[in-house]
PAVODREN-575747 format. One record per residue (C-alpha): x, y, z; residue in one letter. Coordinates in steps of 0.5 Angstrom, whole numbers. Example, Ala and Ser with C-alpha at 12.3 -4.5 7.8 and 13.67 -1.06 7.14 Angstrom:
! residues 2
{{25; -9; 16}; 'A'}
{{27; -2; 14}; 'S'}
! end
This chain:
! residues 674
{{-39; -13; 21}; 'X'}
{{-39; -8; 15}; 'X'}
{{-38; -1; 15}; 'X'}
{{-45; 1; 17}; 'X'}
{{-43; -2; 24}; 'X'}
{{-36; 0; 25}; 'X'}
{{-38; 5; 31}; 'X'}
{{-43; 1; 34}; 'X'}
{{-39; 0; 40}; 'X'}
{{-34; 5; 39}; 'X'}
{{-36; 10; 43}; 'X'}
{{-37; 7; 50}; 'X'}
{{-29; 4; 49}; 'X'}
{{-27; 11; 49}; 'X'}
{{-24; 15; 54}; 'X'}
{{-28; 21; 57}; 'X'}
{{-29; 28; 53}; 'X'}
{{-24; 33; 55}; 'X'}
{{-25; 38; 60}; 'X'}
{{-27; 45; 58}; 'X'}
{{-28; 44; 50}; 'X'}
{{-31; 49; 46}; 'X'}
{{-38; 47; 44}; 'X'}
{{-39; 51; 39}; 'X'}
{{-33; 48; 35}; 'X'}
{{-35; 41; 37}; 'X'}
{{-42; 43; 33}; 'X'}
{{-38; 46; 27}; 'X'}
{{-33; 40; 26}; 'X'}
{{-38; 35; 27}; 'X'}
{{-41; 36; 21}; 'X'}
{{-36; 36; 16}; 'X'}
{{-33; 30; 19}; 'X'}
{{-40; 27; 18}; 'X'}
{{-41; 30; 11}; 'X'}
{{-33; 26; 9}; 'X'}
{{-35; 20; 12}; 'X'}
{{-41; 19; 8}; 'X'}
{{-37; 21; 1}; 'X'}
{{-43; 27; 1}; 'X'}
{{-41; 34; -2}; 'X'}
{{-46; 37; 3}; 'X'}
{{-45; 44; 0}; 'X'}
{{-50; 48; 6}; 'X'}
{{-45; 44; 12}; 'X'}
{{-39; 46; 7}; 'X'}
{{-40; 52; 4}; 'X'}
{{-41; 55; 11}; 'X'}
{{-35; 51; 14}; 'X'}
{{-30; 54; 9}; 'X'}
{{-32; 61; 12}; 'X'}
{{-32; 60; 19}; 'X'}
{{-27; 64; 23}; 'X'}
{{-24; 58; 26}; 'X'}
{{-18; 57; 21}; 'X'}
{{-19; 49; 24}; 'X'}
{{-25; 49; 22}; 'X'}
{{-24; 51; 15}; 'X'}
{{-18; 47; 14}; 'X'}
{{-22; 41; 16}; 'X'}
{{-27; 42; 11}; 'X'}
{{-22; 44; 5}; 'X'}
{{-19; 37; 7}; 'X'}
{{-26; 34; 6}; 'X'}
{{-27; 37; 0}; 'X'}
{{-21; 34; -3}; 'X'}
{{-22; 28; 0}; 'X'}
{{-30; 27; -2}; 'X'}
{{-27; 28; -10}; 'X'}
{{-33; 31; -12}; 'X'}
{{-31; 37; -17}; 'X'}
{{-37; 41; -16}; 'X'}
{{-32; 42; -10}; 'X'}
{{-28; 47; -13}; 'X'}
{{-32; 53; -13}; 'X'}
{{-31; 52; -6}; 'X'}
{{-23; 51; -6}; 'X'}
{{-21; 56; -11}; 'X'}
{{-23; 63; -6}; 'X'}
{{-19; 60; 0}; 'X'}
{{-12; 61; -4}; 'X'}
{{-13; 68; -2}; 'X'}
{{-15; 65; 6}; 'X'}
{{-12; 71; 11}; 'X'}
{{-9; 64; 14}; 'X'}
{{-3; 61; 12}; 'X'}
{{-4; 54; 14}; 'X'}
{{-11; 54; 11}; 'X'}
{{-8; 57; 4}; 'X'}
{{-3; 51; 5}; 'X'}
{{-9; 46; 6}; 'X'}
{{-13; 49; -1}; 'X'}
{{-7; 48; -5}; 'X'}
{{-7; 41; -2}; 'X'}
{{-14; 39; -3}; 'X'}
{{-14; 42; -11}; 'X'}
{{-9; 37; -11}; 'X'}
{{-13; 30; -8}; 'X'}
{{-19; 33; -12}; 'X'}
{{-15; 33; -19}; 'X'}
{{-19; 38; -24}; 'X'}
{{-14; 40; -28}; 'X'}
{{-18; 46; -29}; 'X'}
{{-15; 48; -22}; 'X'}
{{-8; 49; -25}; 'X'}
{{-9; 56; -29}; 'X'}
{{-12; 59; -21}; 'X'}
{{-6; 56; -18}; 'X'}
{{0; 58; -23}; 'X'}
{{-4; 65; -22}; 'X'}
{{-4; 65; -14}; 'X'}
{{4; 63; -14}; 'X'}
{{5; 70; -19}; 'X'}
{{2; 74; -14}; 'X'}
{{7; 79; -10}; 'X'}
{{4; 78; -4}; 'X'}
{{6; 73; 2}; 'X'}
{{6; 65; 1}; 'X'}
{{9; 61; 7}; 'X'}
{{14; 56; 4}; 'X'}
{{9; 50; 7}; 'X'}
{{4; 53; 2}; 'X'}
{{9; 54; -3}; 'X'}
{{12; 46; -2}; 'X'}
{{4; 43; -3}; 'X'}
{{3; 48; -9}; 'X'}
{{9; 44; -13}; 'X'}
{{6; 37; -11}; 'X'}
{{-1; 40; -13}; 'X'}
{{2; 42; -20}; 'X'}
{{6; 35; -20}; 'X'}
{{-1; 31; -19}; 'X'}
{{-6; 36; -24}; 'X'}
{{-1; 33; -29}; 'X'}
{{-3; 38; -34}; 'X'}
{{2; 42; -40}; 'X'}
{{1; 48; -36}; 'X'}
{{3; 45; -29}; 'X'}
{{8; 40; -33}; 'X'}
{{12; 47; -35}; 'X'}
{{12; 50; -29}; 'X'}
{{15; 45; -26}; 'X'}
{{20; 44; -31}; 'X'}
{{21; 52; -30}; 'X'}
{{22; 51; -23}; 'X'}
{{26; 46; -24}; 'X'}
{{31; 50; -28}; 'X'}
{{30; 56; -24}; 'X'}
{{27; 61; -29}; 'X'}
{{20; 63; -31}; 'X'}
{{15; 68; -28}; 'X'}
{{15; 66; -21}; 'X'}
{{20; 70; -17}; 'X'}
{{26; 67; -15}; 'X'}
{{25; 67; -8}; 'X'}
{{19; 62; -10}; 'X'}
{{22; 58; -14}; 'X'}
{{27; 57; -9}; 'X'}
{{22; 54; -4}; 'X'}
{{19; 50; -9}; 'X'}
{{24; 47; -12}; 'X'}
{{26; 41; -8}; 'X'}
{{18; 39; -7}; 'X'}
{{18; 40; -15}; 'X'}
{{23; 35; -16}; 'X'}
{{22; 30; -11}; 'X'}
{{15; 30; -15}; 'X'}
{{16; 31; -23}; 'X'}
{{16; 23; -23}; 'X'}
{{8; 24; -23}; 'X'}
{{9; 28; -30}; 'X'}
{{11; 21; -33}; 'X'}
{{12; 23; -41}; 'X'}
{{12; 30; -39}; 'X'}
{{17; 30; -33}; 'X'}
{{23; 35; -35}; 'X'}
{{28; 29; -35}; 'X'}
{{33; 35; -38}; 'X'}
{{33; 39; -31}; 'X'}
{{32; 33; -27}; 'X'}
{{39; 30; -30}; 'X'}
{{42; 37; -29}; 'X'}
{{40; 37; -22}; 'X'}
{{43; 30; -21}; 'X'}
{{49; 32; -21}; 'X'}
{{48; 39; -16}; 'X'}
{{52; 40; -11}; 'X'}
{{46; 40; -5}; 'X'}
{{45; 34; -3}; 'X'}
{{37; 35; -2}; 'X'}
{{37; 37; -9}; 'X'}
{{41; 31; -12}; 'X'}
{{37; 26; -9}; 'X'}
{{31; 28; -11}; 'X'}
{{34; 28; -18}; 'X'}
{{37; 21; -18}; 'X'}
{{30; 19; -14}; 'X'}
{{25; 21; -20}; 'X'}
{{30; 19; -25}; 'X'}
{{29; 12; -22}; 'X'}
{{22; 12; -22}; 'X'}
{{21; 15; -29}; 'X'}
{{26; 10; -31}; 'X'}
{{29; 15; -36}; 'X'}
{{33; 12; -41}; 'X'}
{{38; 18; -42}; 'X'}
{{40; 19; -34}; 'X'}
{{43; 11; -35}; 'X'}
{{51; 14; -33}; 'X'}
{{48; 19; -28}; 'X'}
{{45; 13; -24}; 'X'}
{{51; 9; -24}; 'X'}
{{56; 15; -22}; 'X'}
{{50; 15; -17}; 'X'}
{{52; 9; -14}; 'X'}
{{59; 12; -12}; 'X'}
{{56; 18; -8}; 'X'}
{{58; 20; -1}; 'X'}
{{51; 20; 1}; 'X'}
{{48; 13; 2}; 'X'}
{{41; 15; 1}; 'X'}
{{43; 17; -6}; 'X'}
{{47; 10; -7}; 'X'}
{{40; 6; -4}; 'X'}
{{36; 10; -9}; 'X'}
{{41; 9; -15}; 'X'}
{{42; 2; -14}; 'X'}
{{34; 1; -14}; 'X'}
{{33; 4; -21}; 'X'}
{{38; 0; -24}; 'X'}
{{35; -6; -26}; 'X'}
{{35; -10; -32}; 'X'}
{{29; -7; -35}; 'X'}
{{32; 0; -33}; 'X'}
{{39; -3; -37}; 'X'}
{{35; -5; -43}; 'X'}
{{31; 1; -44}; 'X'}
{{37; 6; -43}; 'X'}
{{42; 2; -47}; 'X'}
{{47; 0; -42}; 'X'}
{{52; -6; -42}; 'X'}
{{48; -11; -37}; 'X'}
{{55; -14; -36}; 'X'}
{{57; -8; -33}; 'X'}
{{51; -6; -29}; 'X'}
{{52; -12; -25}; 'X'}
{{59; -12; -24}; 'X'}
{{57; -5; -21}; 'X'}
{{52; -7; -17}; 'X'}
{{56; -13; -14}; 'X'}
{{61; -8; -13}; 'X'}
{{55; -5; -8}; 'X'}
{{54; -11; -4}; 'X'}
{{60; -10; 0}; 'X'}
{{57; -2; 2}; 'X'}
{{57; -1; 9}; 'X'}
{{50; 1; 9}; 'X'}
{{45; -5; 10}; 'X'}
{{40; -1; 5}; 'X'}
{{45; 0; -1}; 'X'}
{{47; -8; -1}; 'X'}
{{39; -10; 0}; 'X'}
{{37; -6; -6}; 'X'}
{{43; -7; -10}; 'X'}
{{42; -15; -9}; 'X'}
{{35; -13; -11}; 'X'}
{{37; -10; -18}; 'X'}
{{42; -15; -19}; 'X'}
{{37; -21; -18}; 'X'}
{{33; -18; -24}; 'X'}
{{39; -20; -29}; 'X'}
{{40; -27; -27}; 'X'}
{{46; -27; -28}; 'X'}
{{50; -32; -25}; 'X'}
{{57; -28; -25}; 'X'}
{{54; -25; -18}; 'X'}
{{54; -31; -15}; 'X'}
{{61; -31; -12}; 'X'}
{{60; -23; -9}; 'X'}
{{53; -25; -7}; 'X'}
{{55; -31; -2}; 'X'}
{{57; -28; 4}; 'X'}
{{51; -24; 4}; 'X'}
{{48; -30; 6}; 'X'}
{{51; -29; 13}; 'X'}
{{50; -22; 13}; 'X'}
{{50; -18; 20}; 'X'}
{{44; -15; 18}; 'X'}
{{39; -21; 17}; 'X'}
{{34; -17; 12}; 'X'}
{{41; -17; 8}; 'X'}
{{41; -24; 8}; 'X'}
{{34; -25; 5}; 'X'}
{{35; -21; 0}; 'X'}
{{41; -24; -2}; 'X'}
{{38; -31; -1}; 'X'}
{{33; -28; -7}; 'X'}
{{38; -27; -11}; 'X'}
{{42; -33; -11}; 'X'}
{{36; -37; -12}; 'X'}
{{34; -32; -19}; 'X'}
{{42; -32; -21}; 'X'}
{{43; -39; -21}; 'X'}
{{51; -43; -21}; 'X'}
{{52; -49; -17}; 'X'}
{{56; -45; -11}; 'X'}
{{49; -42; -10}; 'X'}
{{45; -49; -8}; 'X'}
{{51; -51; -4}; 'X'}
{{51; -44; 2}; 'X'}
{{42; -44; 1}; 'X'}
{{42; -52; 1}; 'X'}
{{46; -50; 8}; 'X'}
{{42; -43; 11}; 'X'}
{{35; -48; 10}; 'X'}
{{37; -51; 16}; 'X'}
{{34; -50; 22}; 'X'}
{{40; -49; 27}; 'X'}
{{43; -43; 21}; 'X'}
{{38; -38; 22}; 'X'}
{{31; -35; 23}; 'X'}
{{24; -38; 20}; 'X'}
{{24; -31; 15}; 'X'}
{{31; -33; 13}; 'X'}
{{30; -40; 12}; 'X'}
{{24; -39; 8}; 'X'}
{{27; -35; 3}; 'X'}
{{33; -39; 2}; 'X'}
{{28; -45; 2}; 'X'}
{{24; -41; -4}; 'X'}
{{30; -40; -7}; 'X'}
{{33; -47; -7}; 'X'}
{{26; -49; -10}; 'X'}
{{28; -45; -16}; 'X'}
{{35; -47; -17}; 'X'}
{{36; -54; -16}; 'X'}
{{29; -58; -15}; 'X'}
{{33; -65; -13}; 'X'}
{{37; -61; -8}; 'X'}
{{30; -58; -5}; 'X'}
{{26; -65; -6}; 'X'}
{{28; -67; 1}; 'X'}
{{27; -61; 6}; 'X'}
{{21; -59; 1}; 'X'}
{{18; -65; 3}; 'X'}
{{20; -64; 11}; 'X'}
{{15; -57; 10}; 'X'}
{{10; -61; 7}; 'X'}
{{9; -64; 14}; 'X'}
{{12; -59; 18}; 'X'}
{{7; -58; 25}; 'X'}
{{7; -51; 23}; 'X'}
{{2; -49; 18}; 'X'}
{{6; -43; 15}; 'X'}
{{12; -48; 14}; 'X'}
{{6; -52; 9}; 'X'}
{{4; -46; 6}; 'X'}
{{11; -44; 4}; 'X'}
{{12; -51; 2}; 'X'}
{{5; -50; -3}; 'X'}
{{8; -44; -6}; 'X'}
{{16; -47; -7}; 'X'}
{{13; -54; -10}; 'X'}
{{8; -50; -15}; 'X'}
{{14; -46; -17}; 'X'}
{{16; -53; -20}; 'X'}
{{11; -54; -25}; 'X'}
{{5; -59; -26}; 'X'}
{{10; -65; -24}; 'X'}
{{9; -62; -16}; 'X'}
{{2; -63; -17}; 'X'}
{{2; -70; -13}; 'X'}
{{6; -67; -8}; 'X'}
{{1; -62; -7}; 'X'}
{{-6; -65; -7}; 'X'}
{{-6; -69; 0}; 'X'}
{{-6; -62; 3}; 'X'}
{{-13; -60; 1}; 'X'}
{{-15; -64; 7}; 'X'}
{{-11; -60; 11}; 'X'}
{{-14; -58; 18}; 'X'}
{{-12; -52; 17}; 'X'}
{{-15; -48; 12}; 'X'}
{{-12; -44; 10}; 'X'}
{{-7; -49; 8}; 'X'}
{{-12; -53; 5}; 'X'}
{{-15; -47; 1}; 'X'}
{{-8; -45; -2}; 'X'}
{{-7; -52; -4}; 'X'}
{{-13; -53; -8}; 'X'}
{{-12; -47; -11}; 'X'}
{{-5; -50; -13}; 'X'}
{{-7; -57; -15}; 'X'}
{{-12; -54; -20}; 'X'}
{{-7; -50; -23}; 'X'}
{{-2; -55; -24}; 'X'}
{{-7; -62; -25}; 'X'}
{{-12; -60; -31}; 'X'}
{{-13; -68; -31}; 'X'}
{{-16; -68; -24}; 'X'}
{{-22; -64; -25}; 'X'}
{{-27; -69; -23}; 'X'}
{{-23; -70; -16}; 'X'}
{{-22; -63; -15}; 'X'}
{{-29; -61; -17}; 'X'}
{{-31; -65; -11}; 'X'}
{{-27; -63; -6}; 'X'}
{{-28; -55; -9}; 'X'}
{{-36; -57; -8}; 'X'}
{{-35; -59; 0}; 'X'}
{{-31; -53; 1}; 'X'}
{{-35; -49; -2}; 'X'}
{{-42; -53; 3}; 'X'}
{{-37; -51; 9}; 'X'}
{{-36; -45; 13}; 'X'}
{{-30; -42; 12}; 'X'}
{{-31; -36; 8}; 'X'}
{{-24; -36; 5}; 'X'}
{{-25; -43; 3}; 'X'}
{{-31; -42; 0}; 'X'}
{{-28; -36; -5}; 'X'}
{{-23; -40; -7}; 'X'}
{{-28; -46; -8}; 'X'}
{{-33; -41; -13}; 'X'}
{{-27; -39; -16}; 'X'}
{{-26; -47; -18}; 'X'}
{{-33; -48; -19}; 'X'}
{{-35; -43; -25}; 'X'}
{{-28; -43; -28}; 'X'}
{{-31; -39; -34}; 'X'}
{{-37; -35; -36}; 'X'}
{{-42; -41; -38}; 'X'}
{{-49; -40; -37}; 'X'}
{{-48; -44; -31}; 'X'}
{{-43; -41; -28}; 'X'}
{{-46; -34; -28}; 'X'}
{{-52; -38; -24}; 'X'}
{{-48; -41; -19}; 'X'}
{{-45; -34; -18}; 'X'}
{{-52; -30; -17}; 'X'}
{{-53; -36; -13}; 'X'}
{{-48; -34; -9}; 'X'}
{{-50; -27; -9}; 'X'}
{{-56; -28; -6}; 'X'}
{{-53; -31; 0}; 'X'}
{{-52; -24; 2}; 'X'}
{{-45; -26; 4}; 'X'}
{{-40; -20; 4}; 'X'}
{{-34; -23; 2}; 'X'}
{{-37; -28; -2}; 'X'}
{{-40; -22; -6}; 'X'}
{{-34; -19; -7}; 'X'}
{{-31; -25; -10}; 'X'}
{{-37; -25; -14}; 'X'}
{{-36; -19; -18}; 'X'}
{{-28; -19; -18}; 'X'}
{{-30; -26; -22}; 'X'}
{{-35; -22; -26}; 'X'}
{{-29; -17; -27}; 'X'}
{{-25; -21; -30}; 'X'}
{{-29; -24; -34}; 'X'}
{{-32; -18; -37}; 'X'}
{{-26; -15; -39}; 'X'}
{{-24; -20; -43}; 'X'}
{{-32; -20; -46}; 'X'}
{{-36; -14; -45}; 'X'}
{{-42; -18; -46}; 'X'}
{{-42; -22; -40}; 'X'}
{{-45; -16; -37}; 'X'}
{{-51; -16; -42}; 'X'}
{{-52; -23; -39}; 'X'}
{{-54; -21; -33}; 'X'}
{{-60; -18; -34}; 'X'}
{{-64; -25; -35}; 'X'}
{{-70; -25; -31}; 'X'}
{{-66; -31; -27}; 'X'}
{{-60; -26; -26}; 'X'}
{{-63; -19; -24}; 'X'}
{{-62; -20; -17}; 'X'}
{{-55; -18; -18}; 'X'}
{{-58; -11; -22}; 'X'}
{{-61; -9; -14}; 'X'}
{{-57; -3; -11}; 'X'}
{{-53; -7; -5}; 'X'}
{{-54; -3; 1}; 'X'}
{{-46; -4; 2}; 'X'}
{{-42; 1; -1}; 'X'}
{{-36; -2; -1}; 'X'}
{{-39; -7; -6}; 'X'}
{{-42; -1; -10}; 'X'}
{{-34; 2; -9}; 'X'}
{{-32; -5; -12}; 'X'}
{{-36; -5; -18}; 'X'}
{{-34; 2; -20}; 'X'}
{{-27; -1; -20}; 'X'}
{{-29; -8; -23}; 'X'}
{{-35; -8; -27}; 'X'}
{{-37; -1; -29}; 'X'}
{{-42; -2; -33}; 'X'}
{{-46; -5; -27}; 'X'}
{{-43; 1; -22}; 'X'}
{{-47; 5; -27}; 'X'}
{{-53; 0; -26}; 'X'}
{{-52; 1; -18}; 'X'}
{{-51; 9; -18}; 'X'}
{{-47; 13; -15}; 'X'}
{{-42; 10; -9}; 'X'}
{{-45; 15; -4}; 'X'}
{{-48; 17; 0}; 'X'}
{{-45; 12; 5}; 'X'}
{{-50; 9; 10}; 'X'}
{{-44; 9; 16}; 'X'}
{{-50; 7; 22}; 'X'}
{{-46; 13; 26}; 'X'}
{{-51; 19; 29}; 'X'}
{{-49; 26; 29}; 'X'}
{{-47; 25; 37}; 'X'}
{{-43; 20; 35}; 'X'}
{{-39; 24; 31}; 'X'}
{{-39; 30; 36}; 'X'}
{{-35; 25; 41}; 'X'}
{{-30; 24; 35}; 'X'}
{{-28; 31; 35}; 'X'}
{{-28; 31; 42}; 'X'}
{{-24; 25; 43}; 'X'}
{{-19; 26; 37}; 'X'}
{{-20; 32; 33}; 'X'}
{{-19; 36; 39}; 'X'}
{{-14; 32; 43}; 'X'}
{{-9; 36; 47}; 'X'}
{{-4; 30; 47}; 'X'}
{{-3; 25; 41}; 'X'}
{{-5; 17; 43}; 'X'}
{{1; 13; 44}; 'X'}
{{2; 6; 43}; 'X'}
{{7; 0; 44}; 'X'}
{{8; -6; 40}; 'X'}
{{13; -11; 43}; 'X'}
{{16; -17; 38}; 'X'}
{{17; -23; 40}; 'X'}
{{26; -23; 41}; 'X'}
{{26; -17; 37}; 'X'}
{{24; -11; 42}; 'X'}
{{19; -6; 42}; 'X'}
{{16; 0; 37}; 'X'}
{{13; 6; 40}; 'X'}
{{9; 9; 36}; 'X'}
{{5; 16; 36}; 'X'}
{{-2; 16; 33}; 'X'}
{{-4; 23; 29}; 'X'}
{{-12; 23; 30}; 'X'}
{{-12; 30; 28}; 'X'}
{{-10; 28; 21}; 'X'}
{{-14; 22; 21}; 'X'}
{{-19; 21; 26}; 'X'}
{{-23; 15; 23}; 'X'}
{{-17; 11; 22}; 'X'}
{{-14; 13; 29}; 'X'}
{{-20; 11; 32}; 'X'}
{{-21; 5; 28}; 'X'}
{{-14; 2; 30}; 'X'}
{{-14; 3; 37}; 'X'}
{{-21; 0; 38}; 'X'}
{{-18; -7; 35}; 'X'}
{{-12; -5; 40}; 'X'}
{{-17; -5; 46}; 'X'}
{{-19; -12; 43}; 'X'}
{{-13; -15; 43}; 'X'}
{{-14; -16; 36}; 'X'}
{{-7; -16; 34}; 'X'}
{{-3; -20; 39}; 'X'}
{{0; -26; 37}; 'X'}
{{0; -24; 30}; 'X'}
{{6; -26; 25}; 'X'}
{{9; -21; 21}; 'X'}
{{6; -23; 15}; 'X'}
{{9; -18; 9}; 'X'}
{{17; -16; 10}; 'X'}
{{21; -12; 4}; 'X'}
{{27; -12; 6}; 'X'}
{{29; -4; 6}; 'X'}
{{22; -2; 4}; 'X'}
{{16; -4; 9}; 'X'}
{{14; -9; 14}; 'X'}
{{6; -11; 15}; 'X'}
{{2; -13; 19}; 'X'}
{{-5; -13; 22}; 'X'}
{{-8; -20; 18}; 'X'}
{{-10; -25; 24}; 'X'}
{{-9; -31; 19}; 'X'}
{{-2; -28; 18}; 'X'}
{{-3; -30; 10}; 'X'}
{{-4; -23; 8}; 'X'}
{{-11; -25; 6}; 'X'}
{{-15; -23; 12}; 'X'}
{{-18; -17; 15}; 'X'}
{{-24; -15; 21}; 'X'}
{{-29; -16; 17}; 'X'}
{{-30; -9; 16}; 'X'}
{{-27; -3; 11}; 'X'}
{{-26; 4; 13}; 'X'}
{{-25; 10; 8}; 'X'}
{{-18; 13; 6}; 'X'}
{{-16; 19; 10}; 'X'}
{{-11; 22; 5}; 'X'}
{{-7; 28; 8}; 'X'}
{{-1; 32; 8}; 'X'}
{{4; 27; 12}; 'X'}
{{9; 24; 8}; 'X'}
{{13; 18; 9}; 'X'}
{{20; 20; 9}; 'X'}
{{21; 17; 16}; 'X'}
{{18; 11; 18}; 'X'}
{{11; 12; 19}; 'X'}
{{5; 8; 20}; 'X'}
{{1; 7; 14}; 'X'}
{{-6; 4; 13}; 'X'}
{{-5; -2; 8}; 'X'}
{{-10; -2; 1}; 'X'}
{{-13; -6; -4}; 'X'}
{{-16; -1; -7}; 'X'}
{{-19; 6; -5}; 'X'}
{{-23; 6; 1}; 'X'}
{{-21; -2; 3}; 'X'}
{{-17; 0; 10}; 'X'}
{{-19; -4; 15}; 'X'}
{{-14; -8; 20}; 'X'}
{{-8; -8; 16}; 'X'}
{{-2; -3; 17}; 'X'}
{{5; -2; 15}; 'X'}
{{11; 2; 17}; 'X'}
{{16; 4; 12}; 'X'}
{{24; 2; 13}; 'X'}
{{26; 7; 8}; 'X'}
{{24; 14; 5}; 'X'}
{{18; 12; 0}; 'X'}
{{16; 19; -3}; 'X'}
{{11; 15; -9}; 'X'}
{{6; 12; -3}; 'X'}
{{5; 19; -1}; 'X'}
{{-2; 22; -2}; 'X'}
{{-4; 14; -4}; 'X'}
{{-5; 11; 3}; 'X'}
{{-7; 14; 9}; 'X'}
{{-2; 16; 14}; 'X'}
{{-4; 15; 21}; 'X'}
{{2; 15; 26}; 'X'}
{{10; 15; 26}; 'X'}
{{15; 11; 30}; 'X'}
{{18; 15; 36}; 'X'}
{{25; 13; 40}; 'X'}
{{29; 7; 36}; 'X'}
{{28; 4; 31}; 'X'}
{{33; -2; 32}; 'X'}
{{27; -6; 33}; 'X'}
{{24; -5; 26}; 'X'}
{{30; -6; 23}; 'X'}
{{31; -13; 26}; 'X'}
{{23; -16; 24}; 'X'}
{{24; -21; 19}; 'X'}
{{18; -25; 16}; 'X'}
{{13; -29; 21}; 'X'}
{{16; -26; 27}; 'X'}
{{11; -26; 32}; 'X'}
{{7; -20; 35}; 'X'}
{{7; -21; 43}; 'X'}
{{2; -16; 44}; 'X'}
{{0; -9; 41}; 'X'}
{{-2; -4; 47}; 'X'}
{{-4; 3; 48}; 'X'}
{{2; 7; 52}; 'X'}
{{9; 8; 51}; 'X'}
{{15; 2; 53}; 'X'}
{{16; 0; 61}; 'X'}
! end
């Protein structure tokens, strides 16, 4: 099913419309939702909507203009900076940041200089917008805000200062580093943390001593943030002594806060310094199992005989949960192939396909000598395993091309689309005429997943040899020059193969397959709902996570998620990605991170922040969300404005913090926990 078929069965699954809805309001909001979903700047609809008497309609239309991204919408947005409703003004600042047109910088600054009232909400959005615009004028204003100087009034500067600080990393080389260094020692915890975060994101060379000092800050979040920034790359840039930084990070291994221990281990791993092994070993039996994962990964990077001994013990089934054992297993392979080999062979023959997948990764890291170990798994009954084995075998063994071609051709002639995609990359390794002809044949097959692989392969070739695109004009290959109906393919071409994207024309309008009545019902059920939907995630051996979905901020994303929940799509899935103290991710029924529902939905970037654990859509590019989602485990401001937030964790975080790679989701269902 593609984007156009996404809602064909959705409406029938919706609850009955709420009583006493304002029909006129529904009629005003539905066209906005339709225009945004089709990625069309419908000036007739949106120009009328931004003047609508109801602030909700104005805010919805303004957000839609920003999300559509057409710079022609600027003329509709700028007048709303003087709207009579404070929420509309805040939304207008936000939309201008989404639009990214630097010509808006002057009007934004002019609005901030006016003497009338602006709410703190609007001022915070204005600070974010200036950082997103990032031109020289915006950068100067951010610098003045951090330095508490300039033409903007003192009260407004104070209201904007915290947000300007946390967003200033977006300015890159234009960021006000001197002002950030001053704020990194401020008495305000809020400003101090934000400045440390921004300096860490920037990798600002002169802030090394400040970040080292922040490892001893009394506030755990500041210690976490500093530890994350102090990597080998940063130390080299800042001219810091690596041994000193490793020693400081090793001291933080004993911090009372798990997040500090995790971030310190991850940063220390980048130095590959065996001197930290003695301090890291105790964390392999830490009370927090996600700390154990970080410790295993750090020991794998550090080297040293002592690490080998404890990792060999940690990989035993009676010692740890699967996620910790997997981390120790991969680390052991890096450290000592001889010690790894017996357990590595066991995992290759394990009845659990995820053991076999981990074994392929571990053996592959050992290089070409492992090819003979991996080759038998190309015939594995599990297509996930056989596909991974085939890709690794080809990468490791250049002497077996004949056998590999035979296996790849057999896979290409099969029905598993992921395996066929792997085979296509093997059968067409370089842009020869024969390879191009095979890609065109694959394109003509019409399977979306294969077509996306074709575009990715062509894009990779074209980046090395732009002449590849010209060769598509040959009469036998011109089928690919015809504009496809699928907007996802058009969007991928614009990212991967811009010249082909130009031939196909603009990404929009998107044919969604939805009627105007569909949008009316979506407005009634999601935008005008009196209560937010609740969802519960039940995790084997870990407990439950309660979520509150946020349909007014992301109605189509929430509708898509609930549709999958009602289909029991997520039940019995495995957490395929867990990055300690960063995110947990699920939503792929294959458990590999490569799967999805067969369609994608558009992004619904909103004004929410990844400050507390929030539910966000995972992406592989703009508008590529489908079924995979994540929850952040700690504040991650750099994710703001890049990934749709459509829910938040409510209640206890205890189950969330205990999740390990490979843990199973028993069920995701509507309603709160019993």
